N, C-alpha and C positions, 0 to 999 in steps of 0.2 A: 504493500500500500504506500502510495506517494501522497504527501500533503503539498499543497501549492498555494502560495499567496501571490495573487496577480495585482500589481500596481499599475499606475499609468505608464511607467517606462520600463518596468522590470518584472520578471517571473522568478519567484523565489521558491525553489523546490527543496523539500525536506524528505530524505529517504535514509533509513537505517542510521539515524543520528547525524547525518551529514547534510549540509546546506549547499545548494548550488544556485547562484544568482545569474540570470541570463537576460538579455534584452528582450522585451515584450514584442518588439517589432520584428526581430529576427527569429524568434523561437517558433519552431514548427511542432505543433502538438501531435502530429502523426508519428513523430519519432519516439513517442512514449507508448508502450504497449500495455503496461501495468495499469491497474485501477488508480485514478487520480481523484482525490477529494480536494476541492478548491474553493477559495473565496476570491472574489474579483471586484475591482472598482473600474475596470477597463472595459468599456462598452464594445469597442471594436474587437477586442480579444474574445469577448463572450460570443460574438457573432461567428467568429472563426471556429469555435469548438462546439457549436450547436449539434453538428452531425457526428460527433465522436461519442460513442456509447460508453467508453471507459472513463469519461470525465463526469464527475458528480458534483453538482453545486450544493454546498452546505447550507445555503439560504433556506432550503426546504426543511432542514431539521431545526431551525431556530424557533423558539417559543417567543413570537414577536410581542405577545402581551407583557412579557417581562421587560421589554425595552420600549423605545419609541420608534414610530415608523420610518423616520428619516435618519436614524442613527447609522453611522458608518459601519460596514460589515467588519472592518479591521478592529474597531473599538469593541464590538460585540464579542469577537473571538478572544481578545485578551481578557475581557470580563468573564467569559466562560471558563477561563483557566483558574480563576481565583474565587473561592467561596467567601473569603473574609479578608478585606483589605482595601487599600487605595492603590489604584493602578495608574501610573504615569507613562504614557506612550509618547516619547520624544522623537518625533519625526518632522516632516514638513510643517505640521502643526503639532502643538503639544496638547494632548487630550488627557484629562484627569477624570477618573471615574471611581465610584465607591461601591463596593459590594459588601453586604452584611448578611450573614446567614444564607448565602447564595441568592440573595435578592438584590436587584439593582436599585441603588438609592438615588442615582443621578450623577451628573458630572458637569464639566465645562471644557471649553476649547480656548486655547491661547495661540498666539503666533509661535511658530517654531523659532529656534535660535537664529537660524540663517535668515528667515523671513523678517524677524525683528531687526537684525542688523541692516538688512536691505531697506527696511522702512525708514530707519534713522538716516541712512545715507541719502535716500530720496528727499529728505527734508532739507539737507544741507551737506555740501561737500566736506565741511568741517566735522561732520558726524560720521563720516565714512571710515570707521575704525572697527577693529575686532573687539569682542568682549574679552574681559580679563577673568578667567576662571579661577584665579588665585586670590581675587579680591575678597576682603572681609565685608560681607553684606550688612553687618551691623554698624559699620563706620560710614561717615560722610566722605564722599570722594573729593579728591583734589586734582584730578585730571580727567580728560574727556572719556577715555576707554572705561575707567572705573565708574564714572558718573552714569554712563549708559548702562553698564552692567548692573549696577545697584538699582537704577531706575526701573529696569525691566524685570530683573530676577528677584529682587528683595520682596515685593508684594506677592509674586507668584510662589516663591518658596514658602513664605509665611502662610499663605492660603493652603498649600498642600499639607504642610505640617499640622495645620489646625483640624484637618479631616480625620486624624487618628492614625492608628497603625493596625496591622503591619503595612509596610509600604513597598511597592514593587515598581521597578523602573525597567522599561523596555524601549525598543526603537533605536534608530541610528545614533542619537545623541544621548543615550542613557548614561554612558560613562561620564560625559561632561557634566550632566546634571547631578550625578552622584557626588561630585565635589562638594555640593551644597546640601546633599541629603545622605550623609554617610551611614545612616541607620537603615537605608533602603537595600533591598535585595535586587541586584541587577540580573535580569534574565532576558537575554536577547532572543530566546526561542519561545517566549510566552504565547505568541499567537498560535504556534503549532501545538502547544500543549492544550490550548483552548479548543482547537479544531479536533484534536484526538478525543478530548472529553465529550465533545458534542457528538462525535461519531459513536462513541460507546453508549451514550444515552439513547441515541437513535436505534442502535442494535437491540438494546434492552426493551425498548418500546415495541 
């Protein structure tokens, strides 16, 4: 069984504990003969695999009453992986969701780190600088990189910490955020764990 997370630009395959990331545009689904259980936010890719009977869309197994109709499929999968805790998925956007007793409590969406830096740069060339991930968020900044880092991350980190524990970090920028959330568990395979749990639930039903 192969698990697959399809994004706008990439296809992330998980098989026997190993991940392989490929270009969504160049990937040929006909090259995969095994059963593939996937989630996808890529409409054009979804059209390409409609006629492949070995590709199974995990949307069909989701209990949508547990979430809300427009919630992203990737957010739902990381929530499915956690019965109790706060899940921070640090990708193009930063999503924060809370699970208590395997019940979804809600969440929020913030700009991702790179999107935030780009937004500042669009305001002024003087703000076109990188965040400083070694800054002390509790202190007032005395230079531009630190000022932008504190301005963006201090309220975000404070809000995340207020939601309780345990805390899980996943996504491409999880390690960077962990500098400010040292108590968090970093798990870059959380989405695949959620997919596997959802499949197991579906089999039992």
